[in-house]
C-alpha positions as CSV (number, residue, x, y, z in Angstrom):
1,M,-8.5,25.3,7.4
2,R,-4.8,25.8,8.1
3,A,-5.3,24.9,11.8
4,A,-7.1,21.6,10.8
5,A,-4.4,20.7,8.3
6,A,-1.8,21.4,11.0
7,R,-3.6,19.2,13.5
8,V,-3.8,16.4,11.0
9,W,-0.1,16.8,10.2
10,R,0.8,16.7,13.9
11,H,-1.1,13.4,14.2
12,L,0.0,11.7,11.0
13,R,3.6,12.9,10.3
14,W,5.4,11.1,7.5
15,R,4.7,7.6,8.7
16,G,1.0,8.0,9.1
17,L,0.8,10.0,5.8
18,A,2.6,7.2,4.0
19,L,0.2,4.6,5.3
20,A,-2.9,6.6,4.8
21,G,-1.8,7.9,1.4
22,V,-0.8,4.5,0.0
23,G,-3.9,2.9,1.5
24,A,-6.1,5.4,-0.3
25,L,-4.3,4.7,-3.6
26,W,-4.7,1.0,-3.1
27,V,-8.5,1.5,-2.7
28,V,-8.6,3.4,-6.0
29,Y,-6.4,0.7,-7.7
30,G,-8.6,-2.1,-6.4
31,L,-11.7,-0.3,-7.7
32,G,-9.9,0.0,-11.1
33,L,-9.3,-3.8,-11.1
34,I,-13.0,-4.4,-10.4
35,L,-14.5,-1.9,-12.7
36,T,-12.2,-2.1,-15.8
37,T,-10.9,-4.8,-18.0
38,R,-7.1,-4.5,-18.6
39,G,-5.6,-7.4,-20.7
40,S,-2.0,-6.8,-19.6
41,I,-2.9,-7.0,-15.9
42,T,-5.0,-10.1,-16.5
43,S,-2.1,-11.7,-18.4
44,G,0.5,-10.7,-15.9
45,T,-1.4,-12.0,-12.9
46,A,-2.5,-15.3,-14.5
47,P,-1.0,-17.3,-11.6
48,L,-3.0,-15.3,-9.1
49,I,-6.2,-15.4,-11.2
50,R,-6.0,-19.2,-11.0
51,I,-6.4,-18.8,-7.2
52,M,-9.3,-16.3,-7.4
53,C,-10.8,-13.9,-9.9
54,I,-9.4,-10.4,-10.7
55,E,-12.4,-8.8,-9.0
56,A,-11.6,-10.7,-5.8
57,W,-8.0,-9.5,-6.1
58,G,-9.4,-6.0,-6.5
59,G,-11.1,-6.6,-3.2
60,V,-7.8,-7.6,-1.7
61,W,-6.2,-4.3,-2.9
62,I,-9.2,-2.4,-1.4
63,G,-9.1,-4.3,1.9
64,C,-5.4,-3.8,2.3
65,G,-5.8,-0.1,1.4
66,V,-8.4,0.4,4.1
67,L,-6.2,-1.4,6.6
68,G,-3.4,1.0,5.6
69,M,-5.6,4.1,6.0
70,V,-6.8,2.8,9.4
71,A,-3.3,2.1,10.6
72,G,-2.2,5.6,9.5
73,A,-5.0,7.3,11.3
74,L,-5.0,5.3,14.5
75,R,-3.0,6.0,17.6
76,P,0.6,6.5,16.5
77,G,3.3,3.9,17.2
78,R,1.2,0.8,16.7
79,D,1.0,0.7,12.9
80,T,3.5,-1.9,11.8
81,W,0.7,-4.2,10.7
82,G,-0.4,-1.4,8.3
83,F,2.9,-1.5,6.5
84,A,2.5,-5.2,6.1
85,A,-1.0,-4.7,4.7
86,V,0.0,-2.1,2.1
87,S,3.1,-4.2,1.1
88,L,1.2,-7.4,0.5
89,P,-0.7,-6.6,-2.8
90,P,2.3,-5.2,-4.8
91,A,4.5,-8.0,-3.5
92,Y,2.0,-10.6,-4.8
93,W,1.7,-8.7,-8.1
94,S,5.5,-8.6,-8.5
95,L,5.9,-12.3,-7.8
96,S,3.0,-13.1,-10.3
97,F,4.5,-10.9,-13.0
98,T,7.9,-12.6,-12.4
99,A,6.4,-16.1,-12.6
100,T,4.5,-15.2,-15.8
101,A,7.6,-13.8,-17.4
102,A,9.8,-16.7,-16.3
103,T,7.4,-19.3,-17.7
104,G,7.0,-17.4,-21.0
105,D,3.2,-17.2,-20.6
106,Y,3.3,-13.4,-21.0
107,E,6.7,-12.4,-22.4
108,V,6.5,-8.7,-21.6
109,A,5.6,-9.2,-18.0
110,W,9.2,-8.7,-16.9
111,A,8.8,-5.0,-17.7
112,A,6.2,-4.5,-14.9
113,V,8.2,-6.4,-12.2
114,P,10.4,-3.3,-11.3
115,I,7.3,-1.1,-10.8
116,Y,5.7,-3.4,-8.2
117,A,9.0,-4.3,-6.6
118,A,10.0,-0.6,-6.3
119,I,6.7,0.1,-4.6
120,V,7.4,-2.6,-2.0
121,L,11.0,-1.4,-1.6
122,L,9.8,2.2,-1.0
123,I,7.2,1.1,1.5
124,V,9.8,-0.9,3.4
125,V,12.2,2.1,3.4
126,V,9.6,4.4,4.8
127,A,8.7,1.9,7.5
128,V,12.3,1.4,8.5
129,L,13.3,5.1,8.4
130,T,10.3,6.3,10.4
131,G,10.1,3.3,12.7
132,R,13.1,3.7,14.9
133,R,11.2,6.2,17.0
134,R,7.7,5.9,18.2
135,R,5.5,8.6,16.8
136,I,4.1,10.8,19.6
137,C,0.9,12.4,18.7
138,T,0.9,15.9,20.1
139,C,-2.9,16.0,19.8
140,E,-3.0,13.4,22.6
141,R,-1.0,15.5,25.0
142,G,-2.1,19.0,23.9
143,G,1.4,20.2,22.8
144,T,2.6,21.6,19.6
145,G,5.9,19.8,19.3
146,G,6.2,16.5,17.5
147,Q,7.9,13.3,16.8
């Protein structure tokens, strides 16, 4: 078990782990949007729900999550599109909550804006901090080193 975990870690490193982990969380969040009714989310995302239903937005979260997981697990160094995919849903949510708060349609929406904005900020920070170097997967060359 330890050897398998070490192999996975040598392949993913922090960048791949961030993509795969956030992607998996987005799949769960998307399922939550589809399977549960939450009034505060519906109220805060009213501008987005005018475009398509909350279940479809749940599908967007799931789709972007799957893209993030795929980008994290694929050949290292070619995963920038995965960071864009996992950043997209919380960025839309943040803008929607901002618009809803600004128009007064849902007065307490401003309180959720920092949560979604912080998620986007942290994803961007991880992408920038880990993106200067191309990840080298030691599993491809048979070594035990990394990065």
